[in-house]
DRENTORKOL-3810 file (N, C-alpha, C; in nm, 4 decimals):
REM DRENTORKOL-3810
@n.u->10.2188; n.v->13.7807; n.w->-4.4315; ca.u->10.3681; ca.v->13.7730; ca.w->-4.3528; c.u->10.3633; c.v->13.7127; c.w->-4.2613
@n.u->10.5254; n.v->13.6316; n.w->-4.2498; ca.u->10.5023; ca.v->13.5641; ca.w->-4.0879; c.u->10.5366; c.v->13.6637; c.w->-4.0031
@n.u->10.4824; n.v->13.5966; n.w->-3.9123; ca.u->10.5052; ca.v->13.6633; ca.w->-3.7626; c.u->10.6574; c.v->13.6197; c.w->-3.6517
@n.u->10.7374; n.v->13.7083; n.w->-3.6536; ca.u->10.8754; ca.v->13.7142; ca.w->-3.6220; c.u->10.8486; c.v->13.6207; c.w->-3.4646
@n.u->10.7085; n.v->13.6599; n.w->-3.3693; ca.u->10.7466; ca.v->13.5800; ca.w->-3.3003; c.u->10.7238; c.v->13.4366; c.w->-3.2722
@n.u->10.7114; n.v->13.3727; n.w->-3.3897; ca.u->10.6608; ca.v->13.2296; ca.w->-3.3914; c.u->10.8399; c.v->13.1813; c.w->-3.4018
@n.u->10.8978; n.v->13.1703; n.w->-3.5167; ca.u->11.0540; ca.v->13.0977; ca.w->-3.5185; c.u->11.1244; c.v->13.1634; c.w->-3.3761
@n.u->11.0873; n.v->13.2515; n.w->-3.3393; ca.u->11.1959; ca.v->13.3580; ca.w->-3.1960; c.u->11.1310; c.v->13.2659; c.w->-3.0535
@n.u->11.0204; n.v->13.2471; n.w->-3.0719; ca.u->10.9611; ca.v->13.1676; ca.w->-2.9976; c.u->11.0087; c.v->13.0344; c.w->-2.9744
@n.u->10.9903; n.v->12.9385; n.w->-3.1098; ca.u->11.0610; ca.v->12.8206; ca.w->-3.1130; c.u->11.1827; c.v->12.8084; c.w->-3.0868
@n.u->11.2281; n.v->12.8890; n.w->-3.1175; ca.u->11.4196; ca.v->12.8962; ca.w->-3.1224; c.u->11.4063; c.v->12.9060; c.w->-2.8970
@n.u->11.3951; n.v->13.0557; n.w->-2.8233; ca.u->11.3988; ca.v->13.0290; ca.w->-2.7376; c.u->11.3275; c.v->12.8771; c.w->-2.6375
@n.u->11.2500; n.v->12.8553; n.w->-2.6783; ca.u->11.1812; ca.v->12.7233; ca.w->-2.5882; c.u->11.2531; c.v->12.6156; c.w->-2.6094
@n.u->11.3034; n.v->12.5741; n.w->-2.7361; ca.u->11.4224; ca.v->12.4500; ca.w->-2.7863; c.u->11.5722; c.v->12.4923; c.w->-2.6779
@n.u->11.6069; n.v->12.6063; n.w->-2.6699; ca.u->11.7093; ca.v->12.5931; ca.w->-2.6573; c.u->11.7172; c.v->12.6307; c.w->-2.4773
@n.u->11.6071; n.v->12.6836; n.w->-2.4549; ca.u->11.5427; ca.v->12.7271; ca.w->-2.2627; c.u->11.5177; c.v->12.5428; c.w->-2.2446
@n.u->11.4970; n.v->12.4368; n.w->-2.3111; ca.u->11.4328; ca.v->12.3061; ca.w->-2.2793; c.u->11.5846; c.v->12.2651; c.w->-2.2361
@n.u->11.6397; n.v->12.2610; n.w->-2.3732; ca.u->11.7518; ca.v->12.2269; ca.w->-2.3561; c.u->11.9029; c.v->12.2502; c.w->-2.2046
@n.u->11.8880; n.v->12.3456; n.w->-2.1827; ca.u->11.9231; ca.v->12.4309; ca.w->-2.1138; c.u->11.9049; c.v->12.3756; c.w->-2.0055
@n.u->11.7830; n.v->12.3281; n.w->-1.9776; ca.u->11.7302; ca.v->12.3600; ca.w->-1.8409; c.u->11.7165; c.v->12.1881; c.w->-1.8103
@n.u->11.7198; n.v->12.1223; n.w->-1.9436; ca.u->11.7709; ca.v->11.9459; ca.w->-1.9152; c.u->11.8470; c.v->11.9649; c.w->-1.8503
@n.u->11.9942; n.v->12.0015; n.w->-1.9456; ca.u->12.0947; ca.v->12.0012; ca.w->-1.8664; c.u->12.1348; c.v->12.0758; c.w->-1.7247
@n.u->12.0813; n.v->12.1386; n.w->-1.7121; ca.u->12.0875; ca.v->12.1809; ca.w->-1.6003; c.u->12.0543; c.v->12.1098; c.w->-1.4562
@n.u->11.9177; n.v->12.0364; n.w->-1.5183; ca.u->11.8614; ca.v->11.9182; ca.w->-1.4248; c.u->11.9736; c.v->11.8204; c.w->-1.4155
@n.u->12.0180; n.v->11.7198; n.w->-1.5365; ca.u->12.0656; ca.v->11.6474; ca.w->-1.5220; c.u->12.2124; c.v->11.5968; c.w->-1.5333
@n.u->12.2857; n.v->11.7128; n.w->-1.5028; ca.u->12.4030; ca.v->11.7757; ca.w->-1.4917; c.u->12.4463; c.v->11.9058; c.w->-1.4085
@n.u->12.4146; n.v->11.8599; n.w->-1.3219; ca.u->12.4160; ca.v->11.9505; ca.w->-1.2091; c.u->12.5704; c.v->12.0089; c.w->-1.2235
@n.u->12.6428; n.v->11.9195; n.w->-1.2580; ca.u->12.7635; ca.v->11.9662; ca.w->-1.2251; c.u->12.8642; c.v->11.9966; c.w->-1.3786
@n.u->12.8283; n.v->12.0105; n.w->-1.4227; ca.u->12.8647; ca.v->12.1174; ca.w->-1.5498; c.u->12.8066; c.v->12.2635; c.w->-1.5189
@n.u->12.8952; n.v->12.3301; n.w->-1.4840; ca.u->12.7918; ca.v->12.4629; ca.w->-1.4112; c.u->12.9767; c.v->12.5855; c.w->-1.4404
@n.u->12.9252; n.v->12.6995; n.w->-1.4566; ca.u->13.0551; ca.v->12.8100; ca.w->-1.4229; c.u->13.1384; c.v->12.8351; c.w->-1.3103
@n.u->13.2510; n.v->12.7606; n.w->-1.3803; ca.u->13.3901; ca.v->12.7325; ca.w->-1.2820; c.u->13.3752; c.v->12.7978; c.w->-1.1153
@n.u->13.3374; n.v->12.8965; n.w->-1.1651; ca.u->13.3883; ca.v->13.0526; ca.w->-1.0328; c.u->13.2266; c.v->13.0507; c.w->-0.9292
@n.u->13.1191; n.v->13.0132; n.w->-0.9709; ca.u->12.9967; ca.v->12.9924; ca.w->-0.9440; c.u->12.9389; c.v->12.8860; c.w->-0.8875
@n.u->12.8724; n.v->12.9241; n.w->-0.7898; ca.u->12.7731; ca.v->12.7721; ca.w->-0.6919; c.u->12.6671; c.v->12.7368; c.w->-0.7541
@n.u->12.6398; n.v->12.8503; n.w->-0.7912; ca.u->12.5180; ca.v->12.8834; ca.w->-0.9015; c.u->12.4603; c.v->12.7993; c.w->-0.9918
@n.u->12.3601; n.v->12.7041; n.w->-1.0586; ca.u->12.3467; ca.v->12.6221; ca.w->-1.1444; c.u->12.3088; c.v->12.7315; c.w->-1.2685
@n.u->12.3838; n.v->12.7707; n.w->-1.3628; ca.u->12.3666; ca.v->12.9069; ca.w->-1.4579; c.u->12.2412; c.v->12.8360; c.w->-1.5368
@n.u->12.2882; n.v->12.7314; n.w->-1.5855; ca.u->12.2584; ca.v->12.6309; ca.w->-1.6896; c.u->12.0576; c.v->12.6312; c.w->-1.6740
@n.u->12.0293; n.v->12.6114; n.w->-1.5549; ca.u->11.8928; ca.v->12.5546; ca.w->-1.4832; c.u->11.8030; c.v->12.7350; c.w->-1.4852
@n.u->11.8912; n.v->12.7825; n.w->-1.4269; ca.u->11.8281; ca.v->12.9383; ca.w->-1.4349; c.u->11.8268; c.v->13.0194; c.w->-1.5648
@n.u->11.8795; n.v->13.0057; n.w->-1.6711; ca.u->11.9246; ca.v->13.0798; ca.w->-1.8080; c.u->11.7879; c.v->12.9934; c.w->-1.8659
@n.u->11.8290; n.v->12.8312; n.w->-1.8433; ca.u->11.7191; ca.v->12.7490; ca.w->-1.9601; c.u->11.5692; c.v->12.7799; c.w->-1.8930
@n.u->11.5563; n.v->12.8188; n.w->-1.7443; ca.u->11.4122; ca.v->12.8080; ca.w->-1.7492; c.u->11.3524; c.v->12.9702; c.w->-1.8185
@n.u->11.4503; n.v->13.1045; n.w->-1.7673; ca.u->11.4034; ca.v->13.1846; ca.w->-1.8030; c.u->11.3841; c.v->13.1747; c.w->-1.9806
@n.u->11.4530; n.v->13.1442; n.w->-2.0566; ca.u->11.4474; ca.v->13.1656; ca.w->-2.1930; c.u->11.2981; c.v->13.0477; c.w->-2.2068
@n.u->11.3315; n.v->12.9642; n.w->-2.1087; ca.u->11.2081; ca.v->12.8705; ca.w->-2.1515; c.u->11.0877; c.v->12.9604; c.w->-2.1513
@n.u->11.0416; n.v->13.0507; n.w->-2.0474; ca.u->10.9451; ca.v->13.0925; ca.w->-2.0415; c.u->10.9458; c.v->13.2526; c.w->-2.1382
@n.u->11.0469; n.v->13.2640; n.w->-2.1537; ca.u->11.0481; ca.v->13.3884; ca.w->-2.2316; c.u->10.9766; c.v->13.3082; c.w->-2.4237
@n.u->11.0112; n.v->13.2061; n.w->-2.4452; ca.u->10.9835; ca.v->13.1741; ca.w->-2.5792; c.u->10.8321; c.v->13.1109; c.w->-2.5553
@n.u->10.8131; n.v->13.0773; n.w->-2.3998; ca.u->10.6644; ca.v->13.0520; ca.w->-2.4455; c.u->10.5542; c.v->13.1389; c.w->-2.4532
@n.u->10.5923; n.v->13.3076; n.w->-2.3639; ca.u->10.5617; ca.v->13.4274; ca.w->-2.4435; c.u->10.5361; c.v->13.4474; c.w->-2.5232
@n.u->10.6294; n.v->13.4681; n.w->-2.5694; ca.u->10.6096; ca.v->13.5078; ca.w->-2.7293; c.u->10.5401; c.v->13.3907; c.w->-2.8399
@n.u->10.5483; n.v->13.2767; n.w->-2.8056; ca.u->10.4529; ca.v->13.1854; ca.w->-2.8918; c.u->10.2969; c.v->13.1983; c.w->-2.8331
@n.u->10.2767; n.v->13.2006; n.w->-2.7306; ca.u->10.1589; ca.v->13.2417; ca.w->-2.6985; c.u->10.1003; c.v->13.3570; c.w->-2.7201
@n.u->10.1697; n.v->13.4991; n.w->-2.7679; ca.u->10.1720; ca.v->13.6323; ca.w->-2.7842; c.u->10.0913; c.v->13.5700; c.w->-2.9560
@n.u->10.1753; n.v->13.5569; n.w->-3.0214; ca.u->10.1584; ca.v->13.5226; ca.w->-3.1775; c.u->10.0467; c.v->13.3888; c.w->-3.1986
@n.u->10.0140; n.v->13.3145; n.w->-3.0807; ca.u->9.9180; ca.v->13.2275; ca.w->-3.0999; c.u->9.7743; c.v->13.3330; c.w->-3.0489
@n.u->9.7418; n.v->13.4121; n.w->-2.9700; ca.u->9.7078; ca.v->13.5485; ca.w->-2.9514; c.u->9.6319; c.v->13.6675; c.w->-3.0977
@n.u->9.7398; n.v->13.6644; n.w->-3.1487; ca.u->9.7852; ca.v->13.8079; ca.w->-3.2551; c.u->9.6496; c.v->13.6777; c.w->-3.4060
@n.u->9.6142; n.v->13.5472; n.w->-3.3813; ca.u->9.5549; ca.v->13.5390; ca.w->-3.4744; c.u->9.4272; c.v->13.5780; c.w->-3.4475
END
């Protein structure tokens, strides 16, 4: 049976990588009502969450 942590981990890792890259290379693309780079911080958290899921899936094998 397929472990759901693997596709979920890849999804969050890829999406987090894209958001982090957008946050780093285009800091002007942010929410209009805030000065915080939301793409960067949400991308980093999604990247970390995806890496944790992939690590747990690998450890379970």
